[in-house]
N, C-alpha and C positions, 0 to 999 in steps of 0.2 A: 631516532636521535642521531644527529650528525655533529661531529666536532670539526669546526672550521678554524683555520689558523693562517695568518699572514704576518710578514715582517714589515716594520716601519723603520726606515733609516733616516736620521736627521744628520746633516753634515754642513760644514762651512766650506765654501768655494771661493778661492782667491781670484779676483779679476786681474786683467793685465795692467790696470792703473793702480794696483796695490790695495784696492778695497776688498772687503770680505762680504760675501753674500751667504745668508743662511738658506739651506735648501732641504727638501724632504722628498723621500722616495719610498713607495710601498711596493712590496713584492706581489706576486700573484697569490690567490687564496687556494689553499689545499684543504680537501675535505676527507674525513674518514667517517663512514657510517657505522654506528655501533649496532651490530645485528642482534645483540641480546635484547634490545628494546624494539627493533623493527620486526623481528620474527617472534610473534607472540605464541607462547606455548602454555596452554592451560589444560588442567584435568579436573573433572567434576564427577561426583558420585550421586546417585539418586537417593541415597540414604545416609544419614549421619550415624545410625546405629543399626545393628543387625543381630539376630539371635544365632547361636551356634548352628552350623549346618545350612544356614540360609545364604542366598546369593545377593550380590549388589551389582548394579549396572553402572559402568564407568564410561565416560565420554571424554576423549582427549581431542583438542582442537589446535591445529597449527595454522596460523594465518601469516602469510608473507606480505608484510607491509613495507618491505624494503624496496630499493630501486633495482634490485638484481634478481635473477632467477636462482632458485634453490634446486639442486639436483643431487643424485645419488643419496636420496633421503632414506634414513633407516630408523625405525621406531622400535623401542623395546621397553620392558619394565623389569627392574630387578625383582627376583622372587620375594614377594611380601611375606613377612613373618605372620603366621596365623591364618593364612588363606591360600587357596590354590586357584589356578586359572580354570575356568569352565570351558572345556573343549568344545570347539565349534561355534563359539559365541562372537567371534570377531566380525565386524563389519567395517568397510572402508567406504565413506560417502554413501552409506545406506545399503551397500552391496555386500552380501554375505561372503566371507572368505573362510570356509570351514576348516581348511588345512593350516591356517595361520595360528601361531602361538606367540603372544607378546613377550613371554619370558625368554623364548629363544630369539625373538625379534624378527622383523620382516621389513621389506622395502615398501615405501609408500610413494605415490606419484610425485613427479617433479612439480614445482610450484613456481609459476611466473609471478611477477609482481602483482599484488592484489588478489591472488588466489588463496583458497583455504582448503584444507583436508580435515575430515572428521573421522576419528577412529573410535570404535565402540568395542567393548569387551566386558565379560562378567568375571567376577571373583566369588568364590564360595568360602565362607568362614569355616575354619576347621571345627570339627566336633569329635571329641571334646576340645574345648578351647585350649590353644597353645600359646597365644599371645594376645594381649589386650592393652591398648587398642591396636587394630591393624593400621599400619602406616605404609603408604606406598606412593611412588612417583613414576613418571615416565621419562625416558631418555631419548633425545632426538639427535641423530648425526646428520649433518647436511654439508654440502659443498657449494661454494660460489666461485665464479671466475673473477679473480682480482687483477685488474689491468697492470698493477705494479709488480706482481710476483707470481702470476699464474693461478692455478686452482688452489683454493684454501679450504680445508675441511675443519668443521667445528663440531663439538659435542656439548650439548646443554641439556639441563633438566627442567622439567615442569615444576610447578609448585607441588608440595607434598600434601596428600590427603590423610586424614586421620578418621578412622571408622570405629566407633565404640562397639564392643562385643557384649551382648547381654547373655549371661549364663544364669538361667533361672531354675537351676536344679536344687532339689533338697534331698537329703538322705533321711529315711524313716526306718528305725530299727525297733522292733518290739521284742520284749523278753518276758518270761513268766518265772516266778520263784520256785515252782515245783514241776518236775517232770512226771511225778506220780502223785495221786491224791485219792482220798476216799470221800464218801458222802459226808457233807457237813463241813468239810474243810474249806478254807478260803484260798483263793488264788490271787496273787498280787501281780498285776500287769504294769510294766514300765515301758513307755514309748519315748524314745529319744529322737528329736527332730533337729537336724543340722542343716543350716543354710550353706551349701557347698558352692553356690553360685556367686555372682559379683553384684547383685542388686538386692535391695531389701525386699523381703516377702511380706506383703500386707494382706489383710482380709482373709487369713487362713481359717478354715473351718475344720474342726476335728470331729470325726464321727467314727464310732467303733461299735458295731452291732454286738450285743451281748451273746456269747456263745450258747448254743443249745445245750441244755442240761445244767445251766447255771442261772443264778439270779444276781443281778447287780446289787452291790452293797451301798445303800444310800449314804451320802455325805463322804464318800471315800475318794472323791476326785481331788487330786492335788496337781498344781502346775508350778514347777520349779520350787516344790516344797510347800507351797501355800495352798490351804484348803479352800475348795469352792463347793459349798454345801448344796447348792441348787443345781449343779451341773450333772447331766446324765449323758454318758457316752453314746447311748443308743439314739438319743434325740439330737445330740451334737451341740457344739458350742464354739464360739469364736476365740482364736488364739491371738496373742499379742504379736506385733511385728517382729521379725527376726532380721537383723542386719547381716551382711556377708560375714561368714566365719563364726557366727554365733549359733547357739542352740538353745532349746528348751526341752524340759522333760515333763511328760504327763503320766500320772499314776492313778490307778483305780483298782478296786477289789470286786471279786464275784464270789458267791458261795456255791459249792457243788450241790446240786439237788439230790 
């Protein structure tokens, strides 16, 4: 993008015989190239969502579509919340740069008009999750030679990426109503299942082998207080979906042989 500007002057000129003539004069045109649009800076990720502890591959592209050379170029990424840089993953134009760290930043090649540089690096989602989603962007510093004022240095950001984090954890806690019992007594088991992740858990199957030395009490299964007469923990049964932060409780009895 270039901003062009010139001046148009209209004036009256008096001749020697007393007549007036209307005249017009234009200045030269001055141009200012807007480097924000000429220097394209884009960042992309190979995934839109990732599980805790997994990595994503990022590609940043800087294309110099301006009329001037870019030099003293420096690339960096602010430390993303919820993710860490994978050491040794940086590549510049396909060439590995194992000592480079984008959080600390590093120099990238000068770019003549029409040239492009591609920077690749990996980020690993924190486990356990510390932020969701992960958002991050890259920062580019570059210098141009401005004929009107000498070298001029600019700092601009790429677009911002948002990567969803999938935390698919559940907590399962089992308790029994007696620490000691005798033959013929019933033991009442309570199992609490809590969705501690951030995605709904579907298709869960509950299975609990009946302990040796006991016999399952038919019709004793309850889920969230509701009886299920045909359910048998040893065979297993399907549980309802649990949204993030929600829980359900399964209960059943056995008799000590």
